[in-house]
PDB file with one MODEL, atoms N, CA, C and O in Angstrom:
MODEL        1
ATOM      1  N   MET A   1     127.822 127.734  67.497  1.00  0.00           N
ATOM      2  CA  MET A   1     127.962 126.756  68.553  1.00  0.00           C
ATOM      3  C   MET A   1     128.112 125.383  67.914  1.00  0.00           C
ATOM      4  O   MET A   1     127.376 125.044  66.987  1.00  0.00           O
ATOM      5  N   HIS A   2     129.036 124.613  68.391  1.00  0.00           N
ATOM      6  CA  HIS A   2     129.295 123.306  67.797  1.00  0.00           C
ATOM      7  C   HIS A   2     128.846 122.180  68.729  1.00  0.00           C
ATOM      8  O   HIS A   2     128.617 122.391  69.920  1.00  0.00           O
ATOM      9  N   ALA A   3     128.729 121.005  68.170  1.00  0.00           N
ATOM     10  CA  ALA A   3     128.328 119.834  68.943  1.00  0.00           C
ATOM     11  C   ALA A   3     129.472 119.416  69.867  1.00  0.00           C
ATOM     12  O   ALA A   3     130.641 119.637  69.549  1.00  0.00           O
ATOM     13  N   PRO A   4     129.140 118.817  71.000  1.00  0.00           N
ATOM     14  CA  PRO A   4     130.203 118.384  71.918  1.00  0.00           C
ATOM     15  C   PRO A   4     131.036 117.263  71.291  1.00  0.00           C
ATOM     16  O   PRO A   4     130.513 116.399  70.589  1.00  0.00           O
ATOM     17  N   GLY A   5     132.314 117.299  71.556  1.00  0.00           N
ATOM     18  CA  GLY A   5     133.210 116.274  71.039  1.00  0.00           C
ATOM     19  C   GLY A   5     133.185 115.042  71.906  1.00  0.00           C
ATOM     20  O   GLY A   5     132.405 114.955  72.854  1.00  0.00           O
ATOM     21  N   ILE A   6     134.027 114.099  71.589  1.00  0.00           N
ATOM     22  CA  ILE A   6     134.079 112.834  72.322  1.00  0.00           C
ATOM     23  C   ILE A   6     134.475 113.065  73.774  1.00  0.00           C
ATOM     24  O   ILE A   6     133.967 112.383  74.664  1.00  0.00           O
ATOM     25  N   TRP A   7     135.373 114.015  74.030  1.00  0.00           N
ATOM     26  CA  TRP A   7     135.791 114.279  75.407  1.00  0.00           C
ATOM     27  C   TRP A   7     134.659 114.887  76.223  1.00  0.00           C
ATOM     28  O   TRP A   7     134.507 114.566  77.401  1.00  0.00           O
ATOM     29  N   GLY A   8     133.878 115.743  75.624  1.00  0.00           N
ATOM     30  CA  GLY A   8     132.739 116.332  76.324  1.00  0.00           C
ATOM     31  C   GLY A   8     131.697 115.287  76.686  1.00  0.00           C
ATOM     32  O   GLY A   8     131.138 115.305  77.782  1.00  0.00           O
ATOM     33  N   ILE A   9     131.444 114.381  75.759  1.00  0.00           N
ATOM     34  CA  ILE A   9     130.479 113.306  76.011  1.00  0.00           C
ATOM     35  C   ILE A   9     130.989 112.383  77.109  1.00  0.00           C
ATOM     36  O   ILE A   9     130.215 111.952  77.964  1.00  0.00           O
ATOM     37  N   LEU A  10     132.284 112.074  77.096  1.00  0.00           N
ATOM     38  CA  LEU A  10     132.857 111.220  78.136  1.00  0.00           C
ATOM     39  C   LEU A  10     132.779 111.870  79.514  1.00  0.00           C
ATOM     40  O   LEU A  10     132.471 111.202  80.501  1.00  0.00           O
ATOM     41  N   VAL A  11     133.052 113.151  79.581  1.00  0.00           N
ATOM     42  CA  VAL A  11     132.973 113.857  80.861  1.00  0.00           C
ATOM     43  C   VAL A  11     131.542 113.838  81.390  1.00  0.00           C
ATOM     44  O   VAL A  11     131.323 113.606  82.579  1.00  0.00           O
ATOM     45  N   ILE A  12     130.575 114.080  80.522  1.00  0.00           N
ATOM     46  CA  ILE A  12     129.170 114.048  80.933  1.00  0.00           C
ATOM     47  C   ILE A  12     128.786 112.650  81.403  1.00  0.00           C
ATOM     48  O   ILE A  12     128.092 112.511  82.410  1.00  0.00           O
ATOM     49  N   ALA A  13     129.224 111.616  80.694  1.00  0.00           N
ATOM     50  CA  ALA A  13     128.913 110.238  81.080  1.00  0.00           C
ATOM     51  C   ALA A  13     129.501 109.912  82.450  1.00  0.00           C
ATOM     52  O   ALA A  13     128.838 109.279  83.272  1.00  0.00           O
ATOM     53  N   VAL A  14     130.734 110.339  82.704  1.00  0.00           N
ATOM     54  CA  VAL A  14     131.373 110.070  84.000  1.00  0.00           C
ATOM     55  C   VAL A  14     130.613 110.785  85.114  1.00  0.00           C
ATOM     56  O   VAL A  14     130.397 110.202  86.176  1.00  0.00           O
ATOM     57  N   VAL A  15     130.210 112.016  84.898  1.00  0.00           N
ATOM     58  CA  VAL A  15     129.463 112.767  85.913  1.00  0.00           C
ATOM     59  C   VAL A  15     128.134 112.089  86.207  1.00  0.00           C
ATOM     60  O   VAL A  15     127.741 111.979  87.369  1.00  0.00           O
ATOM     61  N   VAL A  16     127.436 111.633  85.170  1.00  0.00           N
ATOM     62  CA  VAL A  16     126.150 110.959  85.364  1.00  0.00           C
ATOM     63  C   VAL A  16     126.344 109.679  86.159  1.00  0.00           C
ATOM     64  O   VAL A  16     125.563 109.396  87.068  1.00  0.00           O
ATOM     65  N   VAL A  17     127.376 108.895  85.832  1.00  0.00           N
ATOM     66  CA  VAL A  17     127.628 107.645  86.557  1.00  0.00           C
ATOM     67  C   VAL A  17     127.988 107.944  88.011  1.00  0.00           C
ATOM     68  O   VAL A  17     127.557 107.225  88.913  1.00  0.00           O
ATOM     69  N   LEU A  18     128.764 108.987  88.246  1.00  0.00           N
ATOM     70  CA  LEU A  18     129.122 109.330  89.619  1.00  0.00           C
ATOM     71  C   LEU A  18     127.910 109.808  90.420  1.00  0.00           C
ATOM     72  O   LEU A  18     127.792 109.498  91.606  1.00  0.00           O
ATOM     73  N   LEU A  19     127.025 110.546  89.796  1.00  0.00           N
ATOM     74  CA  LEU A  19     125.847 111.051  90.497  1.00  0.00           C
ATOM     75  C   LEU A  19     124.827 109.955  90.785  1.00  0.00           C
ATOM     76  O   LEU A  19     124.307 109.866  91.898  1.00  0.00           O
ATOM     77  N   PHE A  20     124.545 109.139  89.807  1.00  0.00           N
ATOM     78  CA  PHE A  20     123.467 108.162  89.939  1.00  0.00           C
ATOM     79  C   PHE A  20     123.953 106.758  90.267  1.00  0.00           C
ATOM     80  O   PHE A  20     123.209 105.990  90.878  1.00  0.00           O
ATOM     81  N   GLY A  21     125.147 106.403  89.892  1.00  0.00           N
ATOM     82  CA  GLY A  21     125.635 105.049  90.120  1.00  0.00           C
ATOM     83  C   GLY A  21     125.173 104.097  89.040  1.00  0.00           C
ATOM     84  O   GLY A  21     124.138 104.305  88.408  1.00  0.00           O
ATOM     85  N   ARG A  22     125.958 103.044  88.834  1.00  0.00           N
ATOM     86  CA  ARG A  22     125.621 102.089  87.777  1.00  0.00           C
ATOM     87  C   ARG A  22     124.312 101.379  88.049  1.00  0.00           C
ATOM     88  O   ARG A  22     123.529 101.160  87.124  1.00  0.00           O
ATOM     89  N   GLY A  23     124.055 101.014  89.296  1.00  0.00           N
ATOM     90  CA  GLY A  23     122.845 100.253  89.626  1.00  0.00           C
ATOM     91  C   GLY A  23     121.576 101.029  89.365  1.00  0.00           C
ATOM     92  O   GLY A  23     120.600 100.486  88.847  1.00  0.00           O
ATOM     93  N   LYS A  24     121.588 102.292  89.722  1.00  0.00           N
ATOM     94  CA  LYS A  24     120.384 103.096  89.542  1.00  0.00           C
ATOM     95  C   LYS A  24     120.108 103.343  88.058  1.00  0.00           C
ATOM     96  O   LYS A  24     118.954 103.337  87.631  1.00  0.00           O
ATOM     97  N   ILE A  25     121.156 103.559  87.281  1.00  0.00           N
ATOM     98  CA  ILE A  25     120.978 103.786  85.841  1.00  0.00           C
ATOM     99  C   ILE A  25     120.431 102.530  85.172  1.00  0.00           C
ATOM    100  O   ILE A  25     119.506 102.611  84.364  1.00  0.00           O
ATOM    101  N   SER A  26     120.996 101.366  85.503  1.00  0.00           N
ATOM    102  CA  SER A  26     120.503 100.129  84.888  1.00  0.00           C
ATOM    103  C   SER A  26     119.079  99.830  85.341  1.00  0.00           C
ATOM    104  O   SER A  26     118.285  99.293  84.569  1.00  0.00           O
ATOM    105  N   GLY A  27     118.750 100.170  86.576  1.00  0.00           N
ATOM    106  CA  GLY A  27     117.375  99.976  87.051  1.00  0.00           C
ATOM    107  C   GLY A  27     116.396 100.854  86.296  1.00  0.00           C
ATOM    108  O   GLY A  27     115.306 100.412  85.935  1.00  0.00           O
ATOM    109  N   MET A  28     116.788 102.111  86.053  1.00  0.00           N
ATOM    110  CA  MET A  28     115.912 103.015  85.299  1.00  0.00           C
ATOM    111  C   MET A  28     115.733 102.516  83.873  1.00  0.00           C
ATOM    112  O   MET A  28     114.629 102.577  83.330  1.00  0.00           O
ATOM    113  N   MET A  29     116.802 102.025  83.261  1.00  0.00           N
ATOM    114  CA  MET A  29     116.689 101.524  81.891  1.00  0.00           C
ATOM    115  C   MET A  29     115.787 100.294  81.847  1.00  0.00           C
ATOM    116  O   MET A  29     115.037 100.114  80.887  1.00  0.00           O
ATOM    117  N   GLY A  30     115.851  99.445  82.876  1.00  0.00           N
ATOM    118  CA  GLY A  30     114.963  98.290  82.943  1.00  0.00           C
ATOM    119  C   GLY A  30     113.514  98.702  83.066  1.00  0.00           C
ATOM    120  O   GLY A  30     112.635  98.097  82.453  1.00  0.00           O
ATOM    121  N   GLU A  31     113.259  99.739  83.864  1.00  0.00           N
ATOM    122  CA  GLU A  31     111.889 100.230  84.002  1.00  0.00           C
ATOM    123  C   GLU A  31     111.377 100.829  82.701  1.00  0.00           C
ATOM    124  O   GLU A  31     110.212 100.646  82.348  1.00  0.00           O
ATOM    125  N   VAL A  32     112.233 101.537  81.991  1.00  0.00           N
ATOM    126  CA  VAL A  32     111.838 102.103  80.689  1.00  0.00           C
ATOM    127  C   VAL A  32     111.507 100.974  79.717  1.00  0.00           C
ATOM    128  O   VAL A  32     110.517 101.043  78.988  1.00  0.00           O
ATOM    129  N   ALA A  33     112.341  99.933  79.709  1.00  0.00           N
ATOM    130  CA  ALA A  33     112.103  98.803  78.803  1.00  0.00           C
ATOM    131  C   ALA A  33     110.796  98.097  79.134  1.00  0.00           C
ATOM    132  O   ALA A  33     110.045  97.736  78.228  1.00  0.00           O
ATOM    133  N   SER A  34     110.512  97.894  80.422  1.00  0.00           N
ATOM    134  CA  SER A  34     109.260  97.231  80.782  1.00  0.00           C
ATOM    135  C   SER A  34     108.063  98.118  80.449  1.00  0.00           C
ATOM    136  O   SER A  34     107.002  97.608  80.089  1.00  0.00           O
ATOM    137  N   GLY A  35     108.215  99.427  80.564  1.00  0.00           N
ATOM    138  CA  GLY A  35     107.131 100.333  80.174  1.00  0.00           C
ATOM    139  C   GLY A  35     106.851 100.275  78.685  1.00  0.00           C
ATOM    140  O   GLY A  35     105.695 100.297  78.263  1.00  0.00           O
ATOM    141  N   ILE A  36     107.906 100.200  77.890  1.00  0.00           N
ATOM    142  CA  ILE A  36     107.735 100.099  76.439  1.00  0.00           C
ATOM    143  C   ILE A  36     107.055  98.787  76.076  1.00  0.00           C
ATOM    144  O   ILE A  36     106.167  98.759  75.224  1.00  0.00           O
ATOM    145  N   LYS A  37     107.471  97.694  76.723  1.00  0.00           N
ATOM    146  CA  LYS A  37     106.846  96.393  76.459  1.00  0.00           C
ATOM    147  C   LYS A  37     105.374  96.399  76.842  1.00  0.00           C
ATOM    148  O   LYS A  37     104.542  95.854  76.117  1.00  0.00           O
ATOM    149  N   ALA A  38     105.044  97.014  77.979  1.00  0.00           N
ATOM    150  CA  ALA A  38     103.645  97.084  78.396  1.00  0.00           C
ATOM    151  C   ALA A  38     102.827  97.914  77.419  1.00  0.00           C
ATOM    152  O   ALA A  38     101.687  97.569  77.111  1.00  0.00           O
ATOM    153  N   PHE A  39     103.404  99.003  76.933  1.00  0.00           N
ATOM    154  CA  PHE A  39     102.707  99.836  75.948  1.00  0.00           C
ATOM    155  C   PHE A  39     102.450  99.047  74.673  1.00  0.00           C
ATOM    156  O   PHE A  39     101.348  99.091  74.125  1.00  0.00           O
ATOM    157  N   GLN A  40     103.465  98.323  74.195  1.00  0.00           N
ATOM    158  CA  GLN A  40     103.291  97.535  72.977  1.00  0.00           C
ATOM    159  C   GLN A  40     102.244  96.450  73.173  1.00  0.00           C
ATOM    160  O   GLN A  40     101.446  96.192  72.272  1.00  0.00           O
ATOM    161  N   LYS A  41     102.236  95.807  74.345  1.00  0.00           N
ATOM    162  CA  LYS A  41     101.241  94.774  74.623  1.00  0.00           C
ATOM    163  C   LYS A  41      99.850  95.387  74.645  1.00  0.00           C
ATOM    164  O   LYS A  41      98.900  94.803  74.124  1.00  0.00           O
ATOM    165  N   GLY A  42      99.730  96.556  75.245  1.00  0.00           N
ATOM    166  CA  GLY A  42      98.435  97.239  75.274  1.00  0.00           C
ATOM    167  C   GLY A  42      97.953  97.604  73.887  1.00  0.00           C
ATOM    168  O   GLY A  42      96.759  97.515  73.602  1.00  0.00           O
ATOM    169  N   MET A  43      98.860  98.012  73.026  1.00  0.00           N
ATOM    170  CA  MET A  43      98.471  98.345  71.658  1.00  0.00           C
ATOM    171  C   MET A  43      98.016  97.097  70.914  1.00  0.00           C
ATOM    172  O   MET A  43      97.052  97.153  70.150  1.00  0.00           O
ATOM    173  N   ARG A  44      98.694  95.972  71.123  1.00  0.00           N
ATOM    174  CA  ARG A  44      98.281  94.719  70.475  1.00  0.00           C
ATOM    175  C   ARG A  44      96.919  94.277  71.000  1.00  0.00           C
ATOM    176  O   ARG A  44      96.064  93.859  70.219  1.00  0.00           O
ATOM    177  N   ASP A  45      96.706  94.365  72.322  1.00  0.00           N
ATOM    178  CA  ASP A  45      95.430  93.960  72.901  1.00  0.00           C
ATOM    179  C   ASP A  45      94.298  94.839  72.400  1.00  0.00           C
ATOM    180  O   ASP A  45      93.186  94.361  72.175  1.00  0.00           O
ATOM    181  N   GLU A  46      94.578  96.114  72.227  1.00  0.00           N
ATOM    182  CA  GLU A  46      93.556  97.047  71.755  1.00  0.00           C
ATOM    183  C   GLU A  46      93.124  96.707  70.336  1.00  0.00           C
ATOM    184  O   GLU A  46      91.950  96.848  69.992  1.00  0.00           O
ATOM    185  N   GLU A  47      94.069  96.258  69.508  1.00  0.00           N
ATOM    186  CA  GLU A  47      93.741  95.917  68.126  1.00  0.00           C
ATOM    187  C   GLU A  47      92.910  94.647  68.053  1.00  0.00           C
ATOM    188  O   GLU A  47      92.081  94.515  67.153  1.00  0.00           O
ATOM    189  N   THR A  48      93.107  93.708  68.973  1.00  0.00           N
ATOM    190  CA  THR A  48      92.398  92.438  68.901  1.00  0.00           C
ATOM    191  C   THR A  48      91.026  92.498  69.546  1.00  0.00           C
ATOM    192  O   THR A  48      90.134  91.745  69.157  1.00  0.00           O
ATOM    193  N   LYS A  49      90.832  93.384  70.533  1.00  0.00           N
ATOM    194  CA  LYS A  49      89.544  93.487  71.208  1.00  0.00           C
ATOM    195  C   LYS A  49      88.892  94.822  70.856  1.00  0.00           C
ATOM    196  O   LYS A  49      89.334  95.860  71.347  1.00  0.00           O
ATOM    197  N   PRO A  50      87.860  94.823  70.023  1.00  0.00           N
ATOM    198  CA  PRO A  50      87.212  96.092  69.701  1.00  0.00           C
ATOM    199  C   PRO A  50      86.431  96.616  70.910  1.00  0.00           C
ATOM    200  O   PRO A  50      85.898  95.837  71.700  1.00  0.00           O
ATOM    201  N   VAL A  51      86.372  97.895  71.039  1.00  0.00           N
ATOM    202  CA  VAL A  51      85.660  98.531  72.134  1.00  0.00           C
ATOM    203  C   VAL A  51      84.206  98.686  71.725  1.00  0.00           C
ATOM    204  O   VAL A  51      83.907  99.214  70.654  1.00  0.00           O
ATOM    205  N   ASP A  52      83.286  98.215  72.596  1.00  0.00           N
ATOM    206  CA  ASP A  52      81.867  98.321  72.283  1.00  0.00           C
ATOM    207  C   ASP A  52      81.402  99.770  72.336  1.00  0.00           C
ATOM    208  O   ASP A  52      80.797 100.275  71.391  1.00  0.00           O
ATOM    209  N   ARG A  53      81.688 100.422  73.437  1.00  0.00           N
ATOM    210  CA  ARG A  53      81.248 101.801  73.595  1.00  0.00           C
ATOM    211  C   ARG A  53      82.154 102.482  74.615  1.00  0.00           C
ATOM    212  O   ARG A  53      82.498 101.911  75.650  1.00  0.00           O
ATOM    213  N   VAL A  54      82.521 103.689  74.303  1.00  0.00           N
ATOM    214  CA  VAL A  54      83.350 104.477  75.202  1.00  0.00           C
ATOM    215  C   VAL A  54      82.432 105.422  75.965  1.00  0.00           C
ATOM    216  O   VAL A  54      81.663 106.172  75.363  1.00  0.00           O
ATOM    217  N   THR A  55      82.516 105.382  77.292  1.00  0.00           N
ATOM    218  CA  THR A  55      81.697 106.249  78.122  1.00  0.00           C
ATOM    219  C   THR A  55      82.404 107.578  78.296  1.00  0.00           C
ATOM    220  O   THR A  55      83.548 107.632  78.749  1.00  0.00           O
ATOM    221  N   THR A  56      81.723 108.640  77.937  1.00  0.00           N
ATOM    222  CA  THR A  56      82.312 109.965  78.071  1.00  0.00           C
ATOM    223  C   THR A  56      82.125 110.474  79.493  1.00  0.00           C
ATOM    224  O   THR A  56      81.299 109.959  80.247  1.00  0.00           O
ATOM    225  N   SER A  57      82.888 111.470  79.840  1.00  0.00           N
ATOM    226  CA  SER A  57      82.780 112.021  81.191  1.00  0.00           C
ATOM    227  C   SER A  57      81.426 112.692  81.403  1.00  0.00           C
ATOM    228  O   SER A  57      80.929 112.733  82.529  1.00  0.00           O
ATOM    229  N   ALA A  58      80.822 113.219  80.337  1.00  0.00           N
ATOM    230  CA  ALA A  58      79.504 113.833  80.457  1.00  0.00           C
ATOM    231  C   ALA A  58      78.450 112.781  80.809  1.00  0.00           C
ATOM    232  O   ALA A  58      77.542 113.053  81.593  1.00  0.00           O
ATOM    233  N   GLU A  59      78.566 111.587  80.235  1.00  0.00           N
ATOM    234  CA  GLU A  59      77.624 110.517  80.550  1.00  0.00           C
ATOM    235  C   GLU A  59      77.783 110.067  81.994  1.00  0.00           C
ATOM    236  O   GLU A  59      76.795 109.785  82.672  1.00  0.00           O
ATOM    237  N   VAL A  60      79.023 109.998  82.466  1.00  0.00           N
ATOM    238  CA  VAL A  60      79.282 109.603  83.850  1.00  0.00           C
ATOM    239  C   VAL A  60      78.694 110.644  84.790  1.00  0.00           C
ATOM    240  O   VAL A  60      78.058 110.285  85.781  1.00  0.00           O
ATOM    241  N   ASP A  61      78.893 111.921  84.504  1.00  0.00           N
ATOM    242  CA  ASP A  61      78.348 112.993  85.333  1.00  0.00           C
ATOM    243  C   ASP A  61      76.820 112.931  85.355  1.00  0.00           C
ATOM    244  O   ASP A  61      76.207 113.139  86.402  1.00  0.00           O
ATOM    245  N   ALA A  62      76.207 112.646  84.209  1.00  0.00           N
ATOM    246  CA  ALA A  62      74.749 112.565  84.134  1.00  0.00           C
ATOM    247  C   ALA A  62      74.234 111.404  84.984  1.00  0.00           C
ATOM    248  O   ALA A  62      73.202 111.538  85.642  1.00  0.00           O
ATOM    249  N   ARG A  63      74.928 110.278  84.981  1.00  0.00           N
ATOM    250  CA  ARG A  63      74.514 109.144  85.815  1.00  0.00           C
ATOM    251  C   ARG A  63      74.613 109.485  87.294  1.00  0.00           C
ATOM    252  O   ARG A  63      73.742 109.111  88.078  1.00  0.00           O
ATOM    253  N   GLU A  64      75.666 110.189  87.677  1.00  0.00           N
ATOM    254  CA  GLU A  64      75.827 110.559  89.081  1.00  0.00           C
ATOM    255  C   GLU A  64      74.723 111.514  89.523  1.00  0.00           C
ATOM    256  O   GLU A  64      74.244 111.425  90.654  1.00  0.00           O
ATOM    257  N   VAL A  65      74.318 112.426  88.643  1.00  0.00           N
ATOM    258  CA  VAL A  65      73.234 113.352  88.965  1.00  0.00           C
ATOM    259  C   VAL A  65      71.935 112.587  89.127  1.00  0.00           C
ATOM    260  O   VAL A  65      71.152 112.866  90.035  1.00  0.00           O
ATOM    261  N   ASP A  66      71.699 111.604  88.233  1.00  0.00           N
ATOM    262  CA  ASP A  66      70.496 110.794  88.319  1.00  0.00           C
ATOM    263  C   ASP A  66      70.460 110.000  89.627  1.00  0.00           C
ATOM    264  O   ASP A  66      69.409 109.899  90.259  1.00  0.00           O
ATOM    265  N   ARG A  67      71.578 109.449  90.028  1.00  0.00           N
ATOM    266  CA  ARG A  67      71.657 108.670  91.263  1.00  0.00           C
ATOM    267  C   ARG A  67      71.413 109.561  92.484  1.00  0.00           C
ATOM    268  O   ARG A  67      70.754 109.142  93.435  1.00  0.00           O
ATOM    269  N   SER A  68      71.935 110.775  92.460  1.00  0.00           N
ATOM    270  CA  SER A  68      71.740 111.664  93.610  1.00  0.00           C
ATOM    271  C   SER A  68      70.284 112.113  93.719  1.00  0.00           C
ATOM    272  O   SER A  68      69.804 112.374  94.822  1.00  0.00           O
ATOM    273  N   LYS A  69      69.572 112.206  92.591  1.00  0.00           N
ATOM    274  CA  LYS A  69      68.153 112.574  92.616  1.00  0.00           C
ATOM    275  C   LYS A  69      67.322 111.424  93.183  1.00  0.00           C
ATOM    276  O   LYS A  69      66.340 111.650  93.890  1.00  0.00           O
ATOM    277  N   ASP A  70      67.724 110.176  92.864  1.00  0.00           N
ATOM    278  CA  ASP A  70      66.980 109.005  93.329  1.00  0.00           C
ATOM    279  C   ASP A  70      67.158 108.794  94.825  1.00  0.00           C
ATOM    280  O   ASP A  70      66.269 108.248  95.479  1.00  0.00           O
ATOM    281  N   ALA A  71      68.264 109.208  95.365  1.00  0.00           N
ATOM    282  CA  ALA A  71      68.558 108.952  96.776  1.00  0.00           C
ATOM    283  C   ALA A  71      67.850 109.857  97.710  1.00  0.00           C
ATOM    284  O   ALA A  71      68.015 109.743  98.924  1.00  0.00           O
TER     285      ALA A  71
ENDMDL
END
């Protein structure tokens, strides 16, 4: 099996544009770009602010059990 040639790629591109339209494709690409930027910003923020303590789900469950006993 061989890789698609230039004509195959062009046909696929035309079908995608006809199905989704130029506006929807550019909107999706904008959303992907903003998601990548948000991820990068989150990674930078995580490096600058150390986490004091991470609460595990077991600790949260234990607190809820304690609260239900007190009530």
